[in-house]
C-alpha positions as CSV (number, residue, x, y, z in Angstrom):
1,X,-0.1,0.0,0.0
2,X,0.7,3.7,-0.7
3,X,0.0,5.9,2.5
4,X,-0.7,9.4,2.0
5,X,-0.2,11.9,5.1
6,X,-0.5,15.8,5.7
7,X,1.0,15.9,9.0
8,X,2.7,13.9,11.6
9,X,1.6,10.4,10.5
10,X,0.5,9.0,13.8
11,X,-1.9,6.6,11.7
12,X,0.9,5.9,9.3
13,X,3.1,5.1,12.0
14,X,0.4,2.3,13.4
15,X,0.4,1.0,10.1
16,X,4.5,0.6,10.0
17,X,4.1,-1.0,13.1
18,X,1.5,-3.6,12.2
19,X,3.4,-4.3,9.0
20,X,6.3,-5.8,11.1
21,X,4.2,-9.0,11.8
22,X,4.3,-11.0,8.7
23,X,1.0,-12.4,9.4
24,X,-0.4,-8.9,8.8
25,X,-0.3,-9.4,5.1
26,X,0.6,-6.1,4.0
27,X,3.4,-3.8,3.4
28,X,3.8,-0.1,2.9
29,X,5.8,0.4,-0.2
30,X,5.7,4.1,-0.1
31,X,4.4,7.1,2.0
32,X,3.4,10.4,0.2
33,X,2.4,13.9,1.1
34,X,1.2,17.2,-0.3
35,X,3.2,19.0,2.2
36,X,7.4,19.0,1.9
37,X,7.6,19.4,5.9
38,X,5.1,16.8,7.1
39,X,6.5,15.1,9.9
40,X,5.6,11.6,9.1
41,X,8.0,11.9,6.3
42,X,10.9,11.6,8.4
43,X,9.3,8.9,10.5
44,X,8.9,6.9,7.1
45,X,12.4,7.5,6.0
46,X,13.8,6.5,9.3
47,X,11.8,3.1,9.0
48,X,13.3,2.6,5.5
49,X,10.2,3.4,3.5
50,X,10.3,5.5,0.3
51,X,8.9,8.8,0.4
52,X,7.3,11.6,-2.0
53,X,5.7,14.8,-2.1
54,X,3.5,16.3,-4.5
55,X,3.1,19.9,-3.5
56,X,-0.4,21.4,-4.3
57,X,1.4,24.8,-5.2
58,X,3.3,23.7,-7.8
59,X,0.2,23.1,-9.8
60,X,-2.0,25.4,-12.0
61,X,-5.3,23.5,-10.7
62,X,-6.5,20.8,-8.6
63,X,-6.9,18.3,-11.7
64,X,-3.4,18.8,-12.8
65,X,-2.1,18.1,-9.3
66,X,-4.3,15.2,-9.1
67,X,-3.0,13.7,-12.1
68,X,0.3,14.2,-11.0
69,X,-0.3,12.5,-7.6
70,X,-1.7,9.5,-9.3
71,X,1.3,9.1,-11.2
72,X,3.5,9.2,-8.5
73,X,1.3,6.5,-6.7
74,X,1.1,4.4,-9.5
75,X,5.0,4.2,-9.8
76,X,4.8,2.1,-6.8
77,X,2.1,-0.3,-8.3
78,X,0.2,-0.6,-4.8
79,X,-3.1,-2.6,-4.5
80,X,-4.2,-0.1,-2.2
81,X,-3.9,3.4,-1.3
82,X,-4.7,4.6,2.4
83,X,-5.5,8.3,3.1
84,X,-4.3,8.6,7.0
85,X,-4.5,12.4,8.0
86,X,-4.2,13.5,4.2
87,X,-6.0,16.7,4.2
88,X,-6.5,17.3,0.4
89,X,-9.5,15.9,-1.5
90,X,-8.3,13.4,-4.0
91,X,-9.8,13.6,-7.2
92,X,-11.0,11.6,-10.3
93,X,-7.2,10.7,-11.6
94,X,-6.5,9.6,-8.2
95,X,-9.8,7.6,-7.2
96,X,-10.5,6.2,-10.8
97,X,-7.2,4.5,-10.9
98,X,-6.3,3.4,-7.5
99,X,-8.4,1.5,-4.9
100,X,-8.4,4.2,-1.8
101,X,-9.5,4.4,1.6
102,X,-10.2,7.2,4.0
103,X,-10.6,7.1,8.0
104,X,-13.1,9.8,9.0
105,X,-13.7,11.0,12.6
106,X,-17.6,10.7,12.4
107,X,-20.2,8.1,11.8
108,X,-20.9,9.1,8.0
109,X,-23.1,10.0,6.1
110,X,-23.2,12.3,9.1
111,X,-20.9,15.2,9.2
112,X,-18.8,14.9,6.3
113,X,-15.9,17.3,5.5
114,X,-12.8,18.6,7.5
115,X,-14.7,20.0,10.6
116,X,-16.5,16.6,11.5
117,X,-15.9,16.7,15.5
118,X,-16.8,20.4,15.9
119,X,-20.1,19.8,14.0
120,X,-20.7,16.8,15.9
121,X,-20.2,18.9,18.9
122,X,-22.4,21.8,18.0
123,X,-25.3,19.4,16.9
124,X,-25.4,17.8,20.4
125,X,-25.0,14.4,19.4
126,X,-24.4,11.7,22.4
127,X,-22.5,9.2,20.2
128,X,-20.2,9.9,17.4
129,X,-17.4,7.8,16.0
130,X,-15.1,6.9,13.2
131,X,-15.8,5.5,9.4
132,X,-13.4,4.0,7.4
133,X,-14.5,3.9,3.8
134,X,-13.7,3.8,0.1
135,X,-13.0,7.1,-1.8
136,X,-15.0,8.1,-4.6
137,X,-15.2,11.5,-6.1
138,X,-17.3,13.1,-3.7
139,X,-16.5,14.3,-0.1
140,X,-16.3,11.6,2.4
141,X,-19.2,10.0,0.4
142,X,-17.7,6.6,-1.0
143,X,-18.9,3.3,0.2
144,X,-18.7,2.4,4.1
145,X,-16.2,-0.5,5.2
146,X,-16.8,-0.4,8.9
147,X,-17.7,2.1,11.6
148,X,-16.9,2.2,15.4
149,X,-18.8,4.5,17.9
150,X,-17.3,7.0,20.7
151,X,-19.6,8.4,23.4
152,X,-19.9,12.1,23.9
153,X,-19.0,13.1,27.6
154,X,-20.2,16.0,29.3
155,X,-17.8,18.8,29.2
156,X,-16.2,17.4,26.0
157,X,-14.5,20.4,23.9
158,X,-13.4,19.4,20.4
159,X,-9.8,18.6,21.4
160,X,-10.9,16.2,23.9
161,X,-13.2,14.1,22.0
162,X,-11.1,14.1,19.0
163,X,-8.2,12.5,20.8
164,X,-10.6,9.8,22.2
165,X,-12.0,9.5,18.6
166,X,-8.2,9.0,17.2
167,X,-7.4,6.2,19.4
168,X,-10.3,4.1,18.4
169,X,-9.6,5.4,14.7
170,X,-6.1,4.2,14.7
171,X,-7.2,0.5,15.9
172,X,-9.8,0.4,13.2
173,X,-7.7,1.6,10.5
174,X,-4.9,-1.1,11.1
175,X,-7.4,-3.9,11.6
176,X,-9.3,-3.0,8.6
177,X,-6.5,-2.5,6.2
178,X,-5.1,-5.8,7.4
179,X,-8.5,-7.2,6.8
180,X,-8.5,-5.8,3.3
181,X,-5.0,-7.2,2.6
182,X,-5.7,-10.7,3.6
183,X,-9.3,-11.4,2.5
184,X,-9.9,-9.2,-0.5
185,X,-12.9,-7.1,-0.9
186,X,-16.0,-6.8,-3.2
187,X,-18.0,-3.6,-3.7
188,X,-21.6,-3.9,-5.0
189,X,-23.2,-0.5,-5.0
190,X,-22.9,1.3,-1.7
191,X,-22.0,-2.4,0.0
192,X,-18.5,-3.7,0.8
193,X,-18.0,-7.3,1.5
194,X,-14.6,-8.3,3.0
195,X,-13.3,-11.5,1.1
196,X,-14.2,-11.9,-2.7
197,X,-17.3,-13.4,-3.8
198,X,-17.8,-16.4,-6.2
199,X,-19.8,-13.9,-8.4
200,X,-16.3,-11.7,-8.5
201,X,-18.0,-8.4,-7.9
202,X,-15.4,-5.4,-9.0
203,X,-12.3,-5.2,-6.8
204,X,-10.9,-1.7,-7.8
205,X,-7.2,-3.2,-7.3
206,X,-7.6,-5.8,-9.8
207,X,-9.1,-3.3,-12.3
208,X,-6.8,-0.3,-11.8
209,X,-4.6,1.1,-14.8
210,X,-0.9,0.4,-15.2
211,X,1.5,3.1,-14.7
């Protein structure tokens, strides 16, 4: 897999730790970012993982950047792309070519977008959580793979609630990526099934374009 980050890469580090166990069934072949100074790049390099950066400012528009990002990813021939704290929207050049998953700090379809934790608190929900889903061309709108709940406690502010969500999402990301790697998956409309069915429903990792 190729892991995409924009910051310190705590979820990426958890994936790297999991990949040390042969039975996990997956390997991080590269870590990419949109930010040259992302702290997680140093963590990846220290672990011996190749890194790359595709800065958004170097391109004239979003589609040009998206194509460049897709081409850099394709050079590593991953079966899966993991958006782990990556703060750019990946467009059709990426999601149309690569199977990609994202972790989101809310129970989708509620509270999509960049301020999910803040919006959940403002709405007064008593239970929120985290969602791992396949990426499509929308914003946090792709087929849901798994979800986990996190209670909202009295006195929670955005930072406190987000920290508790991060603990749950890190565990769920590692577990789910491992399941995808070991068992494969099928997507039928909005329904994701782990393990390939006899009918051979489309697995995006098997239909992506060669670089």
